[in-house]
C-alpha positions as CSV (number, residue, x, y, z in Angstrom):
1,X,-1.2,-15.0,-2.6
2,X,-4.0,-15.7,-0.2
3,X,-6.4,-12.8,0.2
4,X,-6.4,-12.7,4.0
5,X,-6.1,-9.7,6.2
6,X,-5.9,-10.0,10.1
7,X,-8.7,-8.1,11.8
8,X,-7.6,-8.2,15.5
9,X,-10.2,-8.0,18.2
10,X,-8.1,-5.2,19.8
11,X,-9.2,-3.1,16.9
12,X,-12.8,-3.1,18.1
13,X,-11.6,-2.2,21.6
14,X,-9.8,0.8,20.2
15,X,-12.8,1.8,18.2
16,X,-15.1,1.5,21.2
17,X,-12.7,3.6,23.3
18,X,-13.1,6.4,20.7
19,X,-16.9,6.3,21.2
20,X,-17.8,4.4,18.1
21,X,-20.7,1.9,18.1
22,X,-18.8,-1.2,16.9
23,X,-21.9,-3.2,16.1
24,X,-23.2,-0.3,14.0
25,X,-19.9,-0.1,12.1
26,X,-20.0,-3.8,11.4
27,X,-23.5,-3.6,10.1
28,X,-22.6,-0.8,7.8
29,X,-19.6,-2.8,6.5
30,X,-21.9,-5.9,6.1
31,X,-19.7,-8.0,8.4
32,X,-21.6,-10.1,10.9
33,X,-20.3,-10.0,14.4
34,X,-20.2,-13.9,14.4
35,X,-17.3,-13.7,11.9
36,X,-15.1,-12.6,14.8
37,X,-15.9,-15.4,17.3
38,X,-12.6,-17.1,16.4
39,X,-9.1,-17.0,17.8
40,X,-7.6,-15.0,14.9
41,X,-10.2,-13.2,12.9
42,X,-9.5,-12.2,9.3
43,X,-11.2,-11.0,6.2
44,X,-10.5,-10.3,2.5
45,X,-8.9,-7.1,1.3
46,X,-12.4,-5.9,0.1
47,X,-13.9,-6.7,3.5
48,X,-11.1,-5.0,5.3
49,X,-11.6,-1.9,3.2
50,X,-15.3,-2.0,3.8
51,X,-14.7,-2.1,7.5
52,X,-12.6,1.0,7.4
53,X,-15.0,2.9,5.1
54,X,-17.7,2.1,7.6
55,X,-15.5,3.6,10.3
56,X,-14.9,6.7,8.1
57,X,-18.6,7.2,7.6
58,X,-19.4,6.7,11.3
59,X,-16.6,8.7,12.9
60,X,-16.9,12.4,13.4
61,X,-13.2,12.9,13.7
62,X,-11.2,12.9,10.4
63,X,-8.0,12.4,12.4
64,X,-9.1,9.1,13.9
65,X,-6.7,7.1,11.7
66,X,-3.8,9.2,12.9
67,X,-4.9,8.7,16.5
68,X,-5.2,4.9,16.1
69,X,-1.9,4.6,14.2
70,X,-0.1,6.5,16.9
71,X,-1.7,4.1,19.5
72,X,0.2,1.4,17.6
73,X,-2.6,-0.5,16.0
74,X,0.0,-1.5,13.5
75,X,1.4,-3.1,16.7
76,X,4.9,-4.2,17.6
77,X,3.7,-7.8,17.7
78,X,3.4,-8.2,13.9
79,X,6.4,-9.9,12.4
80,X,7.4,-7.1,10.0
81,X,7.6,-4.5,12.8
82,X,9.5,-6.9,15.1
83,X,12.1,-7.6,12.4
84,X,12.5,-3.9,11.9
85,X,12.7,-2.9,15.5
86,X,15.5,-5.4,16.3
87,X,17.7,-4.5,13.3
88,X,21.0,-2.7,13.7
89,X,20.1,0.5,11.9
90,X,17.0,2.2,10.6
91,X,18.0,1.4,7.1
92,X,18.1,-2.3,7.9
93,X,14.9,-2.0,9.7
94,X,13.0,-0.4,6.8
95,X,14.4,-3.0,4.4
96,X,13.1,-5.8,6.6
97,X,9.8,-4.0,7.1
98,X,9.5,-3.9,3.3
99,X,10.6,-7.5,2.9
100,X,8.3,-9.1,5.4
101,X,5.2,-6.9,5.2
102,X,3.5,-9.4,2.8
103,X,3.6,-12.0,5.6
104,X,1.2,-9.8,7.6
105,X,-1.3,-9.0,4.9
106,X,-1.4,-8.7,1.0
107,X,0.2,-5.2,1.1
108,X,3.6,-4.7,-0.6
109,X,6.2,-2.1,0.5
110,X,9.0,-1.0,-1.7
111,X,12.1,0.8,-0.3
112,X,13.8,2.9,-2.9
113,X,16.9,5.0,-2.2
114,X,17.9,7.8,-4.6
115,X,19.0,11.4,-4.6
116,X,19.3,11.7,-0.9
117,X,15.9,10.2,-0.2
118,X,14.6,6.9,1.2
119,X,11.1,6.3,-0.3
120,X,8.7,3.8,1.3
121,X,6.0,3.0,-1.3
122,X,2.9,1.1,-0.3
123,X,0.4,-0.9,-2.4
124,X,-2.4,-3.3,-1.6
125,X,-1.8,-6.2,-4.0
126,X,-5.3,-7.6,-4.2
127,X,-7.3,-4.4,-4.0
128,X,-9.6,-3.3,-6.8
129,X,-10.1,0.1,-5.4
130,X,-8.2,2.8,-3.5
131,X,-7.7,2.1,0.2
132,X,-9.7,4.2,2.6
133,X,-7.9,7.4,3.5
134,X,-8.4,6.7,7.2
135,X,-6.6,3.3,6.8
136,X,-3.7,4.9,5.0
137,X,-3.4,7.5,7.7
138,X,-3.3,4.8,10.3
139,X,-0.6,2.8,8.5
140,X,1.6,5.9,8.0
141,X,1.2,7.1,11.6
142,X,2.1,3.6,12.8
143,X,5.2,3.5,10.6
144,X,6.4,6.9,12.0
145,X,5.8,5.6,15.5
146,X,7.9,2.5,14.8
147,X,10.6,4.6,13.3
148,X,10.6,7.0,16.3
149,X,10.5,4.3,18.9
150,X,13.1,2.2,17.1
151,X,15.6,5.1,16.9
152,X,14.5,6.8,20.1
153,X,14.5,10.1,18.2
154,X,11.8,12.5,17.1
155,X,12.6,11.8,13.5
156,X,9.9,13.0,11.0
157,X,9.4,12.2,7.3
158,X,10.7,14.7,4.8
159,X,7.5,14.4,2.7
160,X,4.4,12.3,2.4
161,X,2.8,11.7,-1.0
162,X,-0.8,10.6,-1.1
163,X,-2.9,9.4,-4.1
164,X,-6.1,11.0,-2.7
165,X,-7.4,14.4,-3.6
166,X,-6.5,17.3,-1.3
167,X,-8.2,17.1,2.1
168,X,-7.4,17.9,5.7
169,X,-3.9,19.1,4.7
170,X,-3.3,21.2,7.9
171,X,-4.2,18.3,10.1
172,X,-1.8,15.9,8.3
173,X,1.0,18.5,8.3
174,X,0.5,19.1,12.0
175,X,0.7,15.4,12.8
176,X,3.6,14.4,10.6
177,X,5.5,17.7,10.7
178,X,6.3,17.6,7.0
179,X,5.1,18.5,3.5
180,X,2.0,16.7,2.3
181,X,1.5,16.2,-1.5
182,X,-1.8,15.0,-2.9
183,X,-2.8,13.5,-6.3
184,X,0.4,11.4,-6.3
185,X,0.8,8.3,-8.4
186,X,1.4,6.2,-5.2
187,X,1.1,6.4,-1.5
188,X,4.7,7.2,-0.4
189,X,6.5,8.2,2.8
190,X,9.9,9.8,2.3
191,X,12.7,10.0,4.8
192,X,16.2,11.6,4.4
193,X,18.7,9.0,3.3
194,X,21.0,10.1,6.1
195,X,18.5,8.9,8.7
196,X,19.0,5.3,7.5
197,X,22.3,5.2,9.5
198,X,20.6,5.9,12.8
199,X,21.0,2.9,15.2
200,X,18.0,1.0,16.5
201,X,17.9,1.1,20.3
202,X,16.2,-2.4,20.5
203,X,18.7,-4.1,18.2
204,X,19.1,-7.7,19.1
205,X,21.1,-10.0,16.8
206,X,20.3,-13.1,18.8
207,X,16.6,-12.5,18.5
208,X,16.8,-11.9,14.8
209,X,18.9,-15.1,14.4
210,X,15.9,-17.0,15.8
211,X,13.2,-14.9,14.0
212,X,14.4,-14.4,10.5
213,X,14.9,-18.0,9.3
214,X,11.3,-18.8,10.0
215,X,10.2,-15.6,8.2
216,X,12.4,-16.3,5.2
217,X,10.9,-19.8,5.0
218,X,7.4,-18.5,5.2
219,X,8.2,-15.9,2.5
220,X,9.6,-18.6,0.3
221,X,6.5,-20.7,0.7
222,X,4.4,-17.6,0.0
223,X,6.4,-16.8,-3.1
224,X,6.1,-20.5,-4.3
225,X,2.4,-19.9,-5.0
226,X,3.2,-16.9,-7.2
227,X,3.2,-17.1,-10.9
228,X,5.1,-15.1,-13.6
229,X,1.9,-13.2,-14.2
230,X,2.0,-11.9,-10.6
231,X,5.6,-10.9,-11.0
232,X,4.9,-9.1,-14.3
233,X,1.9,-7.2,-12.8
234,X,4.1,-6.1,-9.9
235,X,6.9,-5.0,-12.3
236,X,4.5,-3.0,-14.4
237,X,3.1,-1.2,-11.4
238,X,6.6,-0.4,-10.2
239,X,7.8,0.8,-13.6
240,X,4.7,2.8,-14.7
241,X,5.1,6.4,-13.6
242,X,5.0,8.7,-16.6
243,X,6.4,6.3,-19.2
244,X,5.1,3.2,-21.0
245,X,6.8,0.1,-19.4
246,X,8.3,-1.5,-22.4
247,X,8.5,-5.3,-22.4
248,X,12.3,-5.0,-22.6
249,X,12.4,-3.1,-19.3
250,X,10.1,-5.6,-17.6
251,X,12.0,-8.6,-18.9
252,X,15.3,-7.0,-17.7
253,X,13.8,-6.4,-14.2
254,X,12.8,-10.1,-14.0
255,X,16.2,-11.3,-15.2
256,X,15.2,-12.8,-18.5
257,X,15.2,-12.1,-22.2
258,X,12.2,-10.6,-24.0
259,X,11.8,-13.8,-26.0
260,X,11.7,-15.9,-22.9
261,X,9.2,-13.6,-21.2
262,X,6.9,-13.7,-24.2
263,X,7.1,-17.4,-24.4
264,X,6.5,-18.0,-20.7
265,X,3.5,-15.6,-20.7
266,X,2.1,-17.3,-23.7
267,X,2.3,-20.6,-21.9
268,X,0.2,-19.0,-19.1
269,X,-2.4,-17.8,-21.7
270,X,-1.6,-14.1,-21.6
271,X,0.8,-11.4,-23.0
272,X,2.7,-8.4,-21.8
273,X,0.2,-6.1,-23.6
274,X,-2.8,-7.9,-21.9
275,X,-1.2,-7.4,-18.5
276,X,-0.3,-3.8,-19.2
277,X,-3.9,-3.1,-20.2
278,X,-5.1,-4.7,-17.0
279,X,-2.8,-2.7,-14.8
280,X,-3.5,0.5,-16.7
281,X,-7.3,-0.1,-16.4
282,X,-7.1,-0.7,-12.6
283,X,-4.8,2.3,-12.1
284,X,-7.0,4.5,-14.2
285,X,-10.0,3.7,-12.1
286,X,-8.1,4.4,-8.9
287,X,-6.6,7.7,-10.1
288,X,-9.9,9.0,-11.6
289,X,-11.9,8.1,-8.4
290,X,-9.5,9.0,-5.7
291,X,-7.6,12.0,-7.0
292,X,-8.4,15.4,-8.6
293,X,-5.8,14.9,-11.4
294,X,-6.8,16.1,-14.8
295,X,-7.5,13.5,-17.5
296,X,-4.2,14.5,-19.3
297,X,-2.3,14.0,-16.0
298,X,-3.8,10.6,-15.5
299,X,-2.9,9.6,-19.1
300,X,0.7,10.8,-18.5
301,X,1.1,8.7,-15.3
302,X,-0.2,5.7,-17.1
303,X,2.4,6.1,-19.9
304,X,0.2,7.3,-22.7
305,X,1.8,9.7,-25.2
306,X,-1.6,11.2,-26.1
307,X,-4.7,11.9,-24.1
308,X,-6.9,10.6,-27.0
309,X,-5.1,7.2,-26.8
310,X,-6.0,6.9,-23.1
311,X,-9.6,8.1,-23.8
312,X,-10.1,5.4,-26.5
313,X,-8.6,2.7,-24.3
314,X,-10.7,3.7,-21.3
315,X,-13.9,3.7,-23.5
316,X,-13.2,0.2,-24.5
317,X,-12.8,-0.9,-20.9
318,X,-15.8,0.9,-19.4
319,X,-18.0,2.0,-22.3
320,X,-17.7,5.6,-21.3
321,X,-15.1,8.4,-21.4
322,X,-12.8,8.9,-18.4
323,X,-14.6,12.2,-17.6
324,X,-18.0,10.5,-17.8
325,X,-16.8,7.6,-15.6
326,X,-15.5,10.1,-13.0
327,X,-18.7,12.1,-13.0
328,X,-20.8,8.9,-12.7
329,X,-18.7,7.6,-9.8
330,X,-18.9,10.9,-7.9
331,X,-22.7,11.1,-8.3
């Protein structure tokens, strides 16, 4: 997957309208203005995150992400939102949003339906650190606006789960009108399953008949560059939530036997355990840095049966205990 994230010039117009000095923001993010003297500017995931962290440091308003998201910076002209808005129902729309999001940027969306809930889970696939809180707020506010405009109803999420430590809870509750949960394993927006049957007011089968074949072809070309290693990493992230993702579970999710999975990973120079350690390492850094979860809670979410096992593994990765690493990062 190519590490390219669109950075539209309209973003700078919106930032300037809020009173921010765009040039100062770009200097803080170490992004030269000349980078954007092209028709369709873009950057890497790390550069995109640096831009939004610079906005966070410069802006006085912690609600700026909500404001920009409501103004549809995740605009209706991106292909994932277009496919969603012209679907028959909200359920179809969210499925298409999840399916085509990776064509917009290297961010994956899962739609899981269970126990009366429809859960939209978000993950930046090529990120080595937690996304800026302001950026997550913007994306979630933009999704809610697409949902409300698409159904022409004041529908609100049932719940929002955020990986970050508690902050600005009242502001978020007021904007989204729902429960806000912090220190979550993943960034998730939850809707009532019953809402998926709501019709989309802009539904247009003829438009989709023209749009979707091209999107499916682009998705196929995009997936053609993926390897089994990418698929296993994604499967591990999806399966890891309080239990150790056994190789049998990962193999089943990928439609192959354990022996075949082991053989094919060996041909690629890696193993299931190597990839599990890699995913756990990255997830541990993210959870320790961005949340206020206890060390035992982090160990549980990563699928360790004992805290000491997690502590030993983390010390091998970083040369310091989880608590020591968290303290050094916060300093």
